[in-house]
C-alpha positions in Angstrom: 189.0 62.2 -61.2 188.1 58.7 -60.1 190.3 56.2 -58.2 191.1 54.3 -61.4 192.3 57.4 -63.2 194.4 58.4 -60.2 196.1 55.0 -60.1 196.8 55.2 -63.9 198.3 58.7 -63.7 200.6 57.6 -60.9 201.7 54.4 -62.7 202.1 56.0 -66.1 204.1 58.9 -64.7 206.5 56.5 -63.1 206.7 54.4 -66.3 207.4 57.4 -68.5 210.1 58.7 -66.1 211.8 55.4 -65.4 210.8 52.8 -68.0 212.3 50.2 -65.6 211.2 46.7 -64.6 209.3 47.9 -61.5 207.3 50.5 -63.4 206.3 47.9 -66.0 205.2 45.4 -63.3 203.1 48.2 -61.7 201.3 48.8 -65.0 200.7 45.1 -65.4 199.3 44.9 -61.8 197.0 47.8 -62.6 196.0 46.1 -65.9 195.0 42.9 -64.1 193.0 44.8 -61.5 191.1 46.8 -64.1 190.4 43.6 -66.2 188.6 42.3 -63.1 186.4 45.4 -62.8 183.1 45.8 -64.6 182.5 49.6 -64.2 182.7 51.5 -67.5 185.1 54.1 -65.9 187.5 51.3 -65.0 187.3 49.9 -68.6 188.1 53.4 -70.0 191.2 53.5 -67.9 192.0 50.0 -69.0 192.1 51.3 -72.6 194.8 53.8 -71.5 196.8 51.0 -69.9 196.5 48.8 -73.0 197.6 51.7 -75.2 200.6 52.6 -73.0 201.8 49.0 -73.0 201.3 48.7 -76.7 198.4 46.2 -76.6 197.0 48.1 -79.6 194.5 45.5 -80.7 193.2 45.0 -77.2 192.9 48.8 -76.7 191.0 49.2 -80.0 188.6 46.3 -79.4 187.8 47.4 -75.8 187.4 51.1 -76.8 185.1 50.1 -79.7 182.6 48.9 -77.2 183.0 52.0 -75.0 183.4 54.9 -77.4 180.7 57.6 -77.7 180.3 57.9 -81.5 178.8 61.4 -81.0 181.9 62.6 -79.2 184.6 63.8 -81.7 187.4 63.1 -79.3 186.3 59.5 -78.9 185.9 59.1 -82.7 189.4 60.5 -83.3 191.0 58.2 -80.8 189.0 55.2 -82.1 190.4 55.9 -85.6 193.9 56.2 -84.3 193.7 53.0 -82.3 192.2 51.2 -85.3 195.2 52.1 -87.5 197.6 50.8 -84.8 195.5 47.6 -84.3 195.5 46.8 -88.0 199.3 47.4 -88.4 200.7 46.3 -85.0 198.0 44.2 -83.3 199.4 43.2 -79.8 202.6 41.9 -81.3 204.8 44.6 -79.9 203.4 44.8 -76.4 205.8 45.5 -73.6 206.6 42.2 -71.9 206.1 42.0 -68.1 209.5 41.3 -66.4 209.7 38.1 -64.5 209.0 38.2 -60.8 211.5 36.8 -58.4 209.5 33.5 -58.1 209.3 32.9 -61.8 212.9 33.8 -62.3 213.9 31.5 -59.5 212.0 28.6 -61.1 213.6 29.2 -64.4 217.0 29.5 -62.9 216.5 26.2 -61.1 215.5 24.5 -64.4 218.6 25.9 -66.1 220.8 24.4 -63.3 219.8 21.0 -64.6 221.1 21.8 -68.1 224.7 21.8 -69.3 226.2 25.3 -68.9 226.9 27.2 -72.1 229.3 30.1 -71.6 228.2 31.9 -74.7 224.5 31.3 -74.3 224.0 31.0 -70.5 220.2 31.3 -70.4 218.8 29.2 -73.3 215.4 28.6 -71.6 215.0 32.3 -71.1 215.9 33.2 -74.7 213.6 30.5 -76.0 216.2 28.6 -78.0 215.4 25.5 -75.9 211.8 24.4 -75.8 210.1 22.3 -73.2 207.8 19.4 -74.1 205.7 17.5 -71.5 205.3 14.5 -73.9 209.0 14.5 -74.8 210.7 14.3 -78.2 213.5 12.1 -79.5 216.9 13.7 -79.9 218.1 13.1 -83.5 221.7 12.6 -82.3 221.5 10.2 -79.3 218.1 8.8 -80.0 217.0 9.3 -76.4 213.8 11.0 -75.3 214.2 14.5 -74.0 211.8 17.0 -72.5 214.1 20.0 -73.3 215.1 20.3 -76.9 216.9 22.8 -79.2 214.8 25.0 -81.5 217.4 27.0 -83.4 219.6 27.2 -86.5 221.9 24.3 -87.4 224.1 24.5 -90.5 224.6 21.1 -92.0 223.8 19.1 -95.1 221.4 17.0 -93.0 218.0 18.3 -92.0 218.6 17.2 -88.4 217.8 20.0 -85.9 216.1 18.5 -82.9 218.8 17.9 -80.3 219.0 17.5 -76.5 221.1 19.9 -74.5 223.7 17.2 -73.7 224.4 16.4 -77.3 225.0 20.1 -78.1 227.2 20.6 -75.0 229.4 17.6 -75.8 229.8 18.5 -79.4 228.4 15.1 -80.5 225.5 16.7 -82.5 227.9 18.9 -84.5 230.3 16.0 -85.0 227.7 13.4 -86.0 226.1 15.6 -88.6 229.2 17.6 -89.6 227.4 20.8 -88.8 227.6 24.0 -86.8 225.2 26.1 -84.6 226.8 29.4 -85.8 228.4 30.4 -89.1 232.1 30.7 -88.3 232.4 33.7 -90.6 229.6 35.6 -89.1 231.4 36.6 -85.9 233.3 39.6 -84.7 237.1 39.7 -85.3 239.6 39.8 -82.4 239.2 36.2 -81.1 242.6 34.5 -81.8 242.1 31.3 -79.8 240.7 28.6 -82.2 239.4 26.7 -79.2 237.0 29.5 -78.4 235.6 29.5 -82.0 235.2 25.7 -81.8 233.2 26.0 -78.6 231.0 28.7 -80.1 230.1 27.0 -83.3 230.1 23.4 -82.3 229.0 23.3 -78.6 226.9 26.4 -78.1 223.2 26.8 -79.0 222.7 29.5 -81.6 220.0 32.2 -81.8 217.3 33.0 -84.4 217.7 36.3 -86.3 215.8 38.0 -89.1 218.8 37.5 -91.4 222.2 35.9 -90.9 222.9 35.6 -87.2 226.1 37.3 -86.1 228.0 36.8 -82.8 229.6 39.7 -81.0 233.1 39.5 -79.4 235.0 41.7 -76.8 238.1 41.4 -74.8 239.5 38.8 -77.1 236.6 36.4 -76.5 233.1 35.8 -77.8 230.3 37.4 -75.7 227.3 35.8 -74.0 224.1 36.1 -75.9 221.3 37.4 -73.6 218.2 37.5 -76.0 216.2 39.6 -78.3 215.5 43.2 -77.2 214.2 46.5 -78.3 215.0 50.0 -76.8 212.4 49.5 -74.1 213.9 46.3 -72.9 217.4 47.8 -72.9 216.1 50.8 -70.9 214.5 48.5 -68.4 217.8 46.7 -68.0 219.7 50.0 -67.8 222.1 49.2 -70.7 220.8 51.3 -73.6 223.3 54.1 -73.1 226.1 51.6 -72.8 225.0 49.9 -76.0 225.0 53.2 -77.8 228.7 53.8 -76.9 229.7 51.0 -79.2 231.9 52.5 -82.0 230.6 49.9 -84.5 227.5 52.0 -85.0 227.3 55.4 -86.8 224.8 58.1 -85.7 222.0 56.8 -88.0 222.4 53.3 -86.7 222.4 54.5 -83.1 219.1 56.2 -83.8 217.7 53.0 -85.2 218.7 51.3 -81.9 216.9 54.0 -79.9 213.8 53.5 -81.9 214.0 49.7 -82.0 211.0 47.6 -81.0 211.4 44.0 -79.9 209.8 41.8 -82.6 209.7 44.7 -85.0 211.2 45.1 -88.5 214.6 46.2 -87.0 215.5 43.7 -84.3 218.3 44.0 -81.7 220.1 41.0 -80.1 221.8 41.7 -76.8 225.3 40.4 -75.8 227.5 40.8 -72.7 231.2 40.6 -72.6 232.3 37.7 -70.4 235.4 39.6 -69.1 234.5 43.3 -68.6 230.7 43.0 -68.6 230.1 45.5 -71.4 226.8 45.2 -73.2 226.5 45.4 -77.0 224.0 44.5 -79.7 223.8 43.1 -83.1 220.9 44.3 -85.2 219.3 43.3 -88.5 216.1 43.9 -90.5 213.3 41.6 -91.7 
């Protein structure tokens, strides 16, 4: 056993046991170290790392250059990786959790935005995009370097808004539109002001089908982003999500098998009052 294999065994064992943020960061650190190596034994271990992190296309392309075509085991693995590469590519690779420094920079950027109770991290979820050149907000006509990139339900085709025009409600008022379908929400929220805030002054999110907003404790929940089972395990919320009485046993199994970006997508929410996590899910 060489040193590269030893490191991989240690990292992969931790990952399979924990599937937490630290174990994923350790695998990414090993991946970067192996990518800098030139030794064939290092590259063979890199194939294992790519495979474990679901970089299927990368694993296949690298192994194609390393495989011994006279070795039956190598040929079998090459065929298996080829199937995954053709069907999955690298689209479902496990994302590396943000380090403290990256998270801190993003958090600082978000402090300069209006605060949205029901969508507190719009830069992290990707519903706001950044532009160095800047774009013109279709509501106020001013240049903005952060702009909305999500659904807007209106007769007009306007959809490029600055954060301030969404937070003030001016974008929804001017174009007589909404960022969330008022009928695609959980029941149990009786205060009409809360519905008004959600649909007229909160950035939406992008789903495969019709977006639906979860509610709990008499209020709408905060949207946290797209997730699959791996992301929920890393955040330690998967079992909590599975306690939701909304889902039957078949649907709970779908959640357990969900892959972020896959045909069955989960969208994570958190109750503003008790902190409970729950998901909405739909299919492509």
